[in-house]
N, C-alpha and C positions, 0 to 999 in steps of 0.2 A: 504494500499500500504506499502511496506517495505521501511524503511528509509535508510537501509544500504544493500550493496550487498556483495556477497562472495568475500573475498580477501581485503575488505576495512580495513584500519587501524583505530581503534577506541580507545577512552579513556573511562574508566569506571568512575563512580562517585567517586571512591576512588583514582583516578589519575593514575591507572595502564593502560598501553598501551597493546593492543593485536590486533590480526587479526581475522576477522569474518570467521568462517569455515562452519557454517550452520545457516539457519534461519527457524523458524517454529512458528505455532500458537498453543496456548493452547486450550483446549475444550471451554474455556470462550471467546475465540477470541483474547486474548492478544498476541502480537508479542514478541517472545523470540529470542535470538541469542546465538550460541555456539561460544565463543571467546577463541582462543588459546593464552596463555600467558606463555612464557618460557617452552613450552612443555606440559603444563597442560591446561585442558579445564574448562572454567567458563561458566555457563548458566545464562544469564542476560536478564532482561526485557529491552525493547527498550528505556524506559524512563531513564534508568540508564547509557546510552551510549551517547557519543557525538563524532563527527568526530575529528580525530587527525589532528593538523595543518600540512600542507604540508611543507616540508623543501626544499628550493631551494638551490642547490649546485652551487657554482661558477665554471665557465668553466676553 
């Protein structure tokens, strides 16, 4: 089961934040995600990603 959905904001293990644009499985069954960061795409394993903290804005 996928840990992240399309459009989720995530942090990579290197601290960079991006948006999940695609999810897919390798032939070995490992889950990968295409993450857009500043207009560039990174392809990362699920274990290298964590959910980005949600920021609550004051009204």
